[in-house]
N, C-alpha and C positions, 0 to 999 in steps of 0.2 A: 491796486490805486498806486499812482505814481507817486514820488516824493512831494511833487507839488500839485496837489489834488486840483480839479477844475470843475466848474459845473458841468461841464461836457460828460466827464466821467460819471457824476452823479446821474445824469439823464440816460446814459446807457444803463446804468444799474436799475433805474426805476423802470425802464422798458423790459426788463428780463426778471422782474421779481416773480417768485413762485405764487401760484394760484392756490385756491382751497383744495383739500384733500376730501374729496366727496366721499371716497369709500369709508373713510374713517367716520364722516358725518353720517352715512347710513347705518353704519354699525351701532352708533349710540343710538339714533333713532329706533331701531329695531329693538333693542334692549329697553329702551323707555318705555315703550308701550306695554311691555310685558310685567314692569313694576307694579308692586301692591298699593295702586292708587288709582282714581279716575284719570284718564287722559288729560293731561295739562293741568292737573290739580297743583304741582308745585310751580307753576306760572314761569317766571322767567329763569327760575334755577334750571329748569330743563333746557332752555335755549342756551345759556350760558355754558352747560356741559357739551353740548353740540359745537358751540362754538370754539371752545377749548380743543376738542378733538379735531376739529376741522384745520386749526391752524398750527397745532402740535403735529398733526400727522400721525396720531397714535390713539388706539382705545385699549383699556380706558384712559383718558387724559389724567394728568398728575398736576397738582399744586403743591409738591412737597420741597421744592427748591425755588422759591420765589426771590427775586432780588428789587429792591427799590433804588434806583438811581437819580441823584439830585444833582444836577449841573447848576454853577454859580458863575454868575458875570456880573460885571458892572457897565453902566450905561452912560453915556455923556450927557444925555438928557436929564440927568438926576440932578445936575447944577443948575437947573432952571426952576427948580421948587416943585416939581410934579409929584413929589411924596412928602409923607408926613415924617419921614425918617432920613437921615443923612446917607450918603452912600457907604461910608464907614460900616454901616451895619450889615453889609453883606459878608465882608470878612469874620467880623464878630459873630454872626451866625453860623458860619462855616465853622468856625472854632467851637460854637456850642453843639453842633451836629457830632464833631469829633470826640467831644466828651460826652455824649449821650445825654445831653439836656435838653433837647427839643421835643416836640411833639411828635414829630416823625420817629425818633428813636424809640419811643413808648409803644407807638403803633407796630413798629416793625418787629418789636419783642413780643407783642401779643400775637402776631401772625407768624412768628417763627422765620422771619425775611432777613435776607442779608442786605443790609443798607451800605451803599458805596455814594460817596460825594466827590465831585470831579469839579476842580477849581478851574476856571478858564482867565488866567491872567488877570487877576483881580487889580493889580497896581495899574492895569492900563486899560481903561474903560474904552468902549466904542466912541467914536466920534460924536457931535451933537449932530443929531439928523435933521435939525432944521436949517443947516447950512450944507448940507450934501450928504452923501451916504455914510450910514454907521459904520460900514465895514467895506473893504476892498473884496473883490471876488475870491481872491487867495486867502484873506483872512477868514472869510466866511466859509468858504470850502474847508480849510484846515479846522475850523470848530466842527463842522458836519463829520469830517474825518475822526476827529478826537471822540466825538459822541459815539461813533460806532464801536468804539473800544468797550462800551460798557455791556455789551452783548458777547457773552461767553458760552462755552459749551457747559451744558448741564444745567442751565437755567429754565424752570419751566414757564414762568410768567414774568414779564420785566414791567414794573410800575415806574413810570417816568415823572419827575417833578423838577421844579426849579427854585433858584433863590437869587434874587438882583434886584436891588432897590432901582425902581425905575421900570421895572419890566411890564407893569400893568400899562404903562405909557406906551412902550413899544409894541404891546400886544394889541392895543386900540388902533394904534398907527396901521399895523400889518392887516387888521381886520377891515379897517376903513379902505385901503389899497386893495384888499382883495375882493371886498364883497359891496363896496360903494355905502351910500348914505352919507350922514353927517359925522362930523368927529363926536358930537355930542350923543349920537346912537351908540357909541363904543367905549365912551369913557364913563368910568365909575369912580368911588372914593378910594379904592386901594386899599393902602394901609390906614385909611382914616382921613381923608381930605375933606374939609368943609366945601361948602357951595363955593365960596371965592377960588379956592384951590383946584375945584373940578372945572371951573371955567378957565383957570390957567392951564390946566392939563389938557383941556379940548383945544385951547389956542395953539399949545405946542404941537398937539397931533396933526391939527389942519395944517400947520405951517411946515412940519416935516413931509406931509405927503405932497404939499405943494412943491417944496424945494427938491424932490425927487421925482418930477413927473414924467421925466424922460425914461426912468426905469421900471416904470409900474406895470408895463405890458406883459413881463415875465414874472412868475411868482418865485423863482430863486434870486432874481435881483430885487424883488421887493423884499426878500428876507434880508438881503445884504445892506438894503437901503435903510430899513426900518426897523430890523430885529436887533438882536443881541447875540453874543456868542453863545450864551447858556441856551437860547433859543434855537440858534443853528446846530448846537449839539444834539439836542432833543429831536431834531429833523433827522440827522445822521443817525442816531439810536433807533428810531422807528423803521428805518430802511434796513438797517443791519438784522433787527429783529426779525422782520419779514423774510429775510434771505436765510436765517437760521431757524425758521419755524417755530418762534417763539412770541405768544400772544402777548400783547401791549395793554396796559391799563393807563390811561392818561389822567392826569391830575386836573387843575382847575381851569381858569380863564387863560392866563399865559402860556401854559403848557398847550391847551388845545388850539391857540392861536397858532402857535409853531407849527403843530401837525396840519393845520389848514393850508400851508403853503403845499403840503403833498397832495392835499384833497384838490387843491386847484389844478395841480399838474396832471393829477389821474384821479377820479374819486373812488377808484378801486385800490388805491394805494392804503388806505386806512382800514380795509376790511378786516384786518388782523387785529384792530383796536376797539376798545371799548372806553367809555369815559367813567371814571369812578364815583364822581359826583358833581352835583349842579352848585357852582360857586355863589356866593351872595353877591358878587360883583354881577351888576345888573345886565351887562352885554354878554356873559356866558350863555343866558338862554338863546337869546338871539344868534350867536355863534353856532351852537348845537344845532339848531334849527337848519341853519345854513349847510351844514355839513352832514346833515341827517342822521345825527346821533342822539341817543336817550341816556342820560346818566342813570347810574345805580342807585346813588343816594341823593337826599336832597336834605340836608343838615344844617343849613344856613352857614357852612365855613368859608372862610376866605383867606386862609393862612397860607396856601402854598406848600412850598417844601416837600411835595409829594404825600401830603397827609391825606388827602382826599383818596388817591390812588391806593395808598397803603391800607386805609380803612376798607376798601373794597374786598381785599384778600380774603378775609374770612368768609364772605359771602360765596367767593369762587370755590374755597376750600369746602364749605357747605355742600354747594351744587354737586361736587365731585364725590363728596361722602355718600350722599343719598343716591346717587347713580351707582356707585361701586358697591355699596353696603346694603342697599334693600334687598328684599328677597322678591323673586318673581312669582306670580300667581301660582305657579305650578309647584315651586319650591315650598311655598308657605302653606299649602292647601287651602288657599281661599277662592271662591267661586268668582269667575270673570263676570263682567257686566252679562246680564240675563239669565245668571246661574248656570252658563254653559260649562261643560265639563274640563277644563283644563287642570282644576284643582285636584290633587290627589289626597286620599288619607290612608 
């Protein structure tokens, strides 16, 4: 990638992303049917193991070195009263992450995951997108390139999250531009807005989409017009993870909205991604339906900061543990269905 990245470079990368490792998938499926359980009895745990192997390109898959990457950025529209909290909270929460005091720190500890926090020029928020693009193409492309740095050799699974006051407004604007509908379809309470605050937020989203109408035919330009630095970084991280054969777990609404930019460019671009949880933000369900994803967990969470993605890690670890640790029918001396004799005594 050049010193000054461009959208054209990212389009070239997107056109050359590696596909699934079907041999690894087949190997996992062949072992799965030999394990001491009825076929399909572990439900989605079985498909998760296959998904991990398919995108890691190895069998058995591993979740020994997961990373949670949280990208933090500030939004110009935060000054318009679209959040219950001031923009200063973004930097304050980043400090909390580094001191180990946030929910995501505790969840990473439980899953033995490496937490990395990436700040994106917090002192200089994006522009107010109700008056034009939030970012220039160069600034957006640089943020995408920065996000790619979160993917390093040796990571088994990458969980992605974000921190940025105002980013549920940016997410709603992205979704409106990418999938249509009305601003009200995509706006929710975020960090705790009341009905009046949500109406103000919807008006800002509608104004932003109207102000950038000439850029909305291309998903990357939708991202620069209505997104944020941290959302652009998530897009870059997803692409880099695909190139590195690292499966990705997405967090909630804002994170999924960023990923949706890639889905609109190529629906296959998110095949190496799953969504960790269904956010309590109402539009997240609508967005998941639009991109064909089914979340792992539904716990009424709406915190952000990668918390729902990190919480999904123990489920992935459990799936791999069952697949690799369970005995086969032959090894355990258990009769197969119908009592036929693979079992040994």
